[in-house]
KEPA-777218 format. One line per field, with one value per residue (C-alpha): residue number from 0; residue in three letters; chain; x, y, z. Coordinates in nm, 2 decimals. Example, Ala and Ser with C-alpha at 12.3 -4.5 7.8 and 13.67 -1.06 7.14 Angstrom:
residues 2
i: c(0|1)
aa: c(ala|ser)
ch: c(A|A)
east: c(1.23|1.37)
north: c(-0.45|-0.11)
up: c(0.78|0.71)
This chain:
residues 186
i: c(0|1|2|3|4|5|6|7|8|9|10|11|12|13|14|15|16|17|18|19|20|21|22|23|24|25|26|27|28|29|30|31|32|33|34|35|36|37|38|39|40|41|42|43|44|45|46|47|48|49|50|51|52|53|54|55|56|57|58|59|60|61|62|63|64|65|66|67|68|69|70|71|72|73|74|75|76|77|78|79|80|81|82|83|84|85|86|87|88|89|90|91|92|93|94|95|96|97|98|99|100|101|102|103|104|105|106|107|108|109|110|111|112|113|114|115|116|117|118|119|120|121|122|123|124|125|126|127|128|129|130|131|132|133|134|135|136|137|138|139|140|141|142|143|144|145|146|147|148|149|150|151|152|153|154|155|156|157|158|159|160|161|162|163|164|165|166|167|168|169|170|171|172|173|174|175|176|177|178|179|180|181|182|183|184|185)
aa: c(met|lys|lys|phe|tyr|ser|ile|ile|thr|ile|leu|phe|leu|gly|phe|ser|ala|leu|thr|leu|thr|ser|cys|asp|glu|asp|asp|met|ile|gly|tyr|ser|leu|glu|gly|thr|trp|glu|gly|lys|met|tyr|ser|ser|cys|thr|ile|asp|gly|glu|thr|phe|ser|val|ser|lys|thr|gln|ile|glu|phe|leu|thr|asp|pro|phe|thr|asn|arg|ser|gly|tyr|gly|tyr|trp|val|asp|tyr|tyr|ser|arg|ala|pro|trp|asp|arg|trp|ala|ser|arg|ile|ser|trp|glu|val|arg|asn|gly|val|ile|cys|ile|tyr|phe|arg|glu|asp|gly|gly|tyr|ile|glu|ile|his|asp|tyr|arg|leu|asn|asp|asn|his|phe|thr|gly|trp|phe|tyr|asp|ser|asp|asn|val|val|cys|asp|phe|arg|leu|tyr|his|thr|ser|ser|pro|asn|trp|asn|asp|tyr|glu|trp|gly|tyr|trp|gly|ser|thr|trp|gly|ala|lys|thr|arg|ser|ala|gly|glu|gly|asp|ser|val|ser|val|pro|pro|ser|thr|ser|ser|val|arg|gln|phe|his|lys)
ch: c(A|A|A|A|A|A|A|A|A|A|A|A|A|A|A|A|A|A|A|A|A|A|A|A|A|A|A|A|A|A|A|A|A|A|A|A|A|A|A|A|A|A|A|A|A|A|A|A|A|A|A|A|A|A|A|A|A|A|A|A|A|A|A|A|A|A|A|A|A|A|A|A|A|A|A|A|A|A|A|A|A|A|A|A|A|A|A|A|A|A|A|A|A|A|A|A|A|A|A|A|A|A|A|A|A|A|A|A|A|A|A|A|A|A|A|A|A|A|A|A|A|A|A|A|A|A|A|A|A|A|A|A|A|A|A|A|A|A|A|A|A|A|A|A|A|A|A|A|A|A|A|A|A|A|A|A|A|A|A|A|A|A|A|A|A|A|A|A|A|A|A|A|A|A|A|A|A|A|A|A|A|A|A|A|A|A)
east: c(5.41|5.77|5.70|5.40|5.61|5.87|5.60|5.47|5.82|5.88|5.54|5.62|5.96|5.81|5.54|5.80|6.00|5.69|5.60|5.95|5.98|5.77|6.07|6.31|6.08|6.06|6.45|6.48|6.24|6.43|6.76|6.62|6.50|6.84|6.99|6.86|6.56|6.45|6.16|5.81|5.57|5.23|5.16|5.10|5.10|4.84|4.92|4.69|4.47|4.75|4.85|5.21|5.30|5.60|5.84|6.08|6.11|6.42|6.40|6.69|6.64|6.92|6.89|6.93|7.27|7.10|6.81|6.73|6.36|6.37|6.58|6.58|6.65|6.51|6.24|6.28|6.01|6.14|5.90|5.91|5.73|5.68|5.80|6.04|6.27|6.20|6.02|6.23|6.17|6.37|6.19|6.18|6.06|6.00|5.86|5.59|5.45|5.54|5.39|5.64|5.55|5.70|5.69|5.77|5.96|5.92|5.54|5.43|5.28|5.25|5.19|5.19|5.30|5.09|5.09|5.43|5.69|6.05|6.37|6.73|6.65|6.28|6.03|5.67|5.34|5.08|5.08|4.80|4.65|4.44|4.26|4.26|4.50|4.65|4.94|5.12|5.49|5.77|6.12|6.46|6.75|7.03|7.28|7.35|7.53|7.91|8.00|8.36|8.23|8.12|8.30|8.14|8.09|7.88|7.73|7.48|7.22|7.24|7.50|7.54|7.74|7.83|7.91|8.25|8.11|7.83|7.90|7.90|7.67|7.41|7.05|6.71|6.42|6.09|5.78|5.57|5.27|5.31|5.26|4.88|4.82|5.05|4.83|4.88|4.67|4.64)
north: c(5.37|5.49|5.69|5.85|5.97|6.11|6.31|6.43|6.54|6.73|6.90|6.99|7.14|7.33|7.47|7.57|7.75|7.95|8.05|8.19|8.40|8.69|8.81|8.75|8.95|9.24|9.24|9.24|9.54|9.73|9.65|9.78|10.10|10.19|10.50|10.84|10.87|11.19|11.28|11.40|11.38|11.51|11.69|12.05|12.26|12.53|12.83|13.12|13.00|12.99|12.65|12.57|12.26|12.04|12.07|11.79|11.54|11.38|11.08|10.89|10.55|10.42|10.07|9.96|9.79|9.47|9.43|9.56|9.59|9.91|10.22|10.60|10.88|11.21|11.34|11.68|11.85|12.14|12.42|12.68|13.02|12.96|13.18|12.89|12.67|12.33|12.14|11.87|11.59|11.31|10.98|10.63|10.35|9.98|9.72|9.49|9.22|9.41|9.74|10.03|10.24|10.59|10.79|11.17|11.24|11.62|11.64|11.29|11.21|10.86|10.71|10.37|10.26|9.95|9.95|10.02|9.91|9.91|9.81|9.93|10.25|10.34|10.36|10.44|10.40|10.56|10.67|10.58|10.75|10.47|10.32|10.64|10.71|11.05|11.09|10.92|10.95|10.87|10.86|10.77|10.61|10.87|10.73|10.46|10.51|10.52|10.44|10.56|10.92|10.93|11.03|10.82|10.96|11.19|11.49|11.71|11.53|11.18|10.92|10.89|10.99|11.32|11.34|11.49|11.67|11.86|12.23|12.35|12.64|12.42|12.47|12.36|12.61|12.49|12.68|12.80|12.58|12.33|12.02|12.08|12.18|11.95|11.78|11.52|11.51|11.30)
up: c(-12.25|-12.25|-12.56|-12.39|-12.10|-12.34|-12.52|-12.19|-12.08|-12.40|-12.37|-12.01|-12.10|-12.39|-12.16|-11.90|-12.16|-12.27|-11.92|-11.85|-12.17|-12.04|-11.83|-12.11|-12.35|-12.10|-12.07|-12.45|-12.48|-12.22|-12.39|-12.72|-12.55|-12.40|-12.55|-12.68|-12.90|-13.09|-13.31|-13.32|-13.02|-13.11|-12.78|-12.66|-12.35|-12.27|-12.05|-11.99|-12.27|-12.53|-12.67|-12.76|-12.96|-12.92|-13.21|-13.11|-12.83|-12.69|-12.45|-12.30|-12.15|-11.93|-11.79|-11.43|-11.39|-11.26|-11.51|-11.85|-11.79|-11.58|-11.54|-11.54|-11.79|-11.90|-12.13|-12.30|-12.51|-12.73|-12.82|-13.10|-13.06|-12.69|-12.39|-12.30|-12.50|-12.35|-12.08|-11.91|-11.66|-11.52|-11.57|-11.42|-11.65|-11.65|-11.88|-11.74|-11.96|-12.27|-12.15|-12.12|-11.81|-11.77|-11.45|-11.46|-11.15|-11.15|-11.18|-11.08|-11.42|-11.55|-11.90|-12.06|-12.40|-12.51|-12.89|-13.04|-13.28|-13.16|-13.34|-13.34|-13.53|-13.49|-13.20|-13.29|-13.12|-12.89|-12.53|-12.30|-11.99|-11.84|-12.15|-12.35|-12.64|-12.57|-12.81|-13.09|-13.16|-13.41|-13.26|-13.41|-13.22|-13.22|-12.97|-12.72|-12.38|-12.39|-12.03|-12.09|-12.11|-11.74|-11.42|-11.14|-10.80|-10.59|-10.77|-10.60|-10.38|-10.53|-10.62|-11.00|-11.30|-11.46|-11.82|-11.90|-12.20|-12.01|-11.96|-11.60|-11.69|-11.87|-11.74|-11.84|-11.87|-11.73|-11.81|-11.51|-11.41|-11.69|-11.47|-11.44|-11.80|-12.01|-12.27|-12.53|-12.84|-13.16)
């Protein structure tokens, strides 16, 4: 009987460890995402009947200081042969049960990444809008945050950090009316 209780105890401990790994897995995914990723995003934007394709995408994921499974950052799509150079948006992101959820703060957009491969150097997969695949991507890890390059304090309307290397005259061009016509395609 004592052997039976030992087996039950071991099974219970094993089951407990399995039920708690979801949070740990989300933290590990978030930790792997942290940094800047660049590459090909197969998406386009249509304005006045003319379609412009994205030539390169850059996404930066910064983690929340209290958890690795959520954070903020930015998303920049670079265009060639378009009336603007790039489309940029600040993002908020989180990992829930292995799904990466990205919220575009400027235009209120939302996408999910369900099926993906992520390691230290490559991030590939598909974006989803509801249950529809809307875009595939291939990104490469180009940098990780170096917290020594930041001056912390109040900058503009929010508390945060300002990079020392950023030029004071830097600006981001945003094409007119792209929020309602931004499209992803396979």
